[in-house]
N, C-alpha and C positions, 0 to 999 in steps of 0.2 A: 485480616483484611477480607472483605467480602468480594467474591468474584462476580463482576458485572459484565463479563464478556458475552454471556448468552443466557437464554432462559433455562430454567431447571427442567429436567425431564418430565416432572409432573405437570408443569405449566404447558409444555409443548404438547403433551398428550391431551390435556384438557382443551387446548386450542384446536387440535386436529379433530377431536370428537365433536366440538361445537361446530366446526366448519362442515362436517359431514352430515350432521343431523338434519339441516334443512333439506338437503337433497334426498335423504331417506324419507322424510315426511312427504315431500312432493311426489316421490315415486309411489309411496303407499296410497296417497290420495288419488293418483292416476289409475292405479290398479283397481281401487275401490269404485271409481266412476265407471270403468270399463265393465266391471262385474255387474254393477247395477243396471247398466245400459243393455247388456246382452242377456241377462238372466231371464227376462220375460220371453224373449224370442227362443231361448234354449228350452224353456218349459213348453212353449207351443210346438217346437220341433219334436220334442219327445212324445207329446200327446199325438201329434200327427203320425209319427212313425208307428206308434202303438195301434192307431186306427187303421193304418195300412195293412196290418197283419190280419184284420178281421173283415175287411171290405174289398170290393173289387178295385182294380187299378184305375178305372175311369172315375172313381169317386175320391179315393185317397191314395194316390200313387206314393210309393216309398221315396224317402229322401234321396236315395241313390239314383232313382230314375229322374227326379227333378234336377239333381246336380248334373247328370249326364246330358239332359236336354239343354241346360243353361250353358254348359261347356261347348255343346254343339253350336249354339248361337254365337258364342265368342270366337270360335275357330272356323266357322263356315262363312265366307264372305257374302254369299247370296243372302244369308239370314242376317248377318251383322249389318249389311248395307240397308236392310229394311228398318232396323232400329235407328241407324244414323239419319235416315230420311225423316223419320218421325221426330228425332231430336232437332234437326234443322228447322222443321215446321214450328216446333215449340219456341226455339230461340227467336226466330223471326217474329212470331206472333206476340211474344212478351215485349220485344223491343218496339214493335209498331204500336202496341197498346200504350206504352209509356210516351211515345212521341205524340200520340193523339190525346191521351188523357191528361197529361201534365198541363198543357196550356188551357184546356177546358176547365180543369179544377182551379187553376189560378184565376181565371176570369170569373168563375162562379164565386170564388172567395172574395174577390175585390169589388164585384158589382152586385148589388142586391137585385137589380132588375134582371140581369142575366141569370142569376141564381133562381129567381122565381120562374123564369121562362124555361130553363134547361133541366131543373131538378125533376119535374114530373116526367120528362122524357127519359132521363137516366134511370129513374125508378121503374118506368115501364119496361125498358130494355132489360133491366136486371130481373124482372119478374117473368120473362119468357124462358121456359125450359130449353135446355140445350137441344133436345130431340126435335122440338118445334122449329128451331133455327135450321137444323139439318134438313128437315122437310122443305122449309122455305127456300133454302139455297139450291136444293135440287131442282126446284121449279125455276128459279131465277137465273142460275148460271150453268153453263155447259162444261166449264173447266173444273176438273177435280181439285186442283190446287187452289183455285179461287174459292171454291166452296169451303174447303177445310180452313183456309186462311181467314175467310170472312167470319165463319162461326167462332174461331178462336179469338179473333180481335174483338168481335162484338160482345163476347162474354167477359173478356179481360179488361177492356177499356173502362167500363163503369166502376170497377174496383179501383183502378188508378185515379179516376176522377174523384171519387169520394175520399180516398186517402189524402190526396193533395188538397182537396177542399177543406177537410178537417184540419190539415196542417196549417193552412192559411188562417182559418178561423181561430186557431189556437194561439196565434201570435198576440203578445201583449199590446193592447191598444196604445199604451204609453210610448212604446217603441215606434209605432207607426206615426204618432203625432210628432215625435222628436225628429224622425227622418224628414217628414214633410215640412217641419218648422225650419230645417236647414235649407229648404228650397229644392229638394229632390224632385225631379220630374217623374212621370209614371214609369219610364224605363229604369231609371236609377232606383226607384222605390222597389221594383221587382228584383233587380240585380243585387242591390246592397242589403235588402232586408228579407224579402220574401223567399228568394231562391235558397239562401243558406238554411233557412228553416224547413223549406219544402223538400230539400234533398233527402232528409231522413224519411219523410213520408213516401217519397218516390221509391226508396229502397224497400220499404215495407210493402208497397203495392207490388213491386217486382217479385218479392218472395211469395206473396199471396197468389199472384197470377201464375207462378210456376206450378203450384199445386192445382189451381183451377184449370190450367191448360192441359196438364197431364190427364186429369179426369175427363176432359172434354174431347181431346184429340182422338181417343179411341172410338168414341161415339161417332165422330165425324168420319173417321177412316173406315168404320165398319159398313158404312152405306156407300158402296161402290168404289172405294179407293183401290186402284190397282197396285199401289205400293204402300209400304208402311207396316207398323206393328198391328194395326187393326186388321189388315188383310191376313196376316199370319195367324192372328187369334181366330179369325173366322174359319180359316182352313183347319186349325186344330179343333175347333168346336164341332165341325162337321164329322170328324172321325173320333170324337170323344177322347182326344189326347189331352188329358188333364195335366200330365207332366209338362208338356210344352206350354200350356196355358199358364201354369205357375211359373215356369222359367221366364216367359215374357213379362209376367207381372213383376217378378223380381228385377228384371232388367229395367222396367219402367220406374220402379221405386228408386233404384240406384241412380238412374238418370236424373230424376227429380232432386235427389239428395246432392248430387254433384253440382247441378245448377244452383241450388240453394246455397251451397257452400261457396261457390264462386261469387254469388251476389253478396254474401256476408263478408267475404274477403274484400271485395271492392268497397263495401260500406265502411269497413274498418279503416281502409286506406284513405278514402275520401273524407270521412268524418273522424279522423284521428284526434281532432281537438276535443272530442267528447271523452276520450279515454275508454278504458274497459272497466265498467262498474259492476260487472257480473261477479257474484260470489262464487268462490270455489270451495265446495264442501269437502 
């Protein structure tokens, strides 16, 4: 008689090895991605450290000096607060640019007349360099926060407008005709059809504006701002403290990455119906 009370040892071993294999493959894939992501920066760090041996500290400071300056920023409240002030300016500017740009982009996408009227203005604003806006706001406004906020918003809003505009223009005309055929009024048209499509474009605009605002905020803060990373960079520049300049640069990049990751998380939660179609090599 054959014993059917349990699996044979060979079968149990095969099952256990099969169940472990996917986890092992996933862990190897994760390690491989980490190595590929960090290898270029590791090469740059090695070359930088080699250059620091043969140059003066104000040109290529050693990695130890940069790390010490970065740690000093994180552990000194007077310095960390300067970074948080800049961070708050970035968050507010990106949020305001979305509030202003999304409705404008929607209207431009829905109305050809509005599109013809506003598009040249948006293009003109996008063509003005950031430094020109800084000079203009110095003449216009006396408040430093108003100057910085205006420059950030005026440079980020056109990006939002065009992203939303392209999102509206990319909607299938058949879907629009179907919604209108069922008797939807303009508000329902926007709420039921336009907004679900435009949300993806709005998240794209937010991610682009984070990078745009990070590059712009320092230019705005360097011109007369009493608080913020721009002021600290100006002080470091005056004494040729390259280690502090690099430490603040790393702080800015990390700040932008954290904001971008937060936006991507909100995008995945809000647009979870799309799923995750990214390939994992």
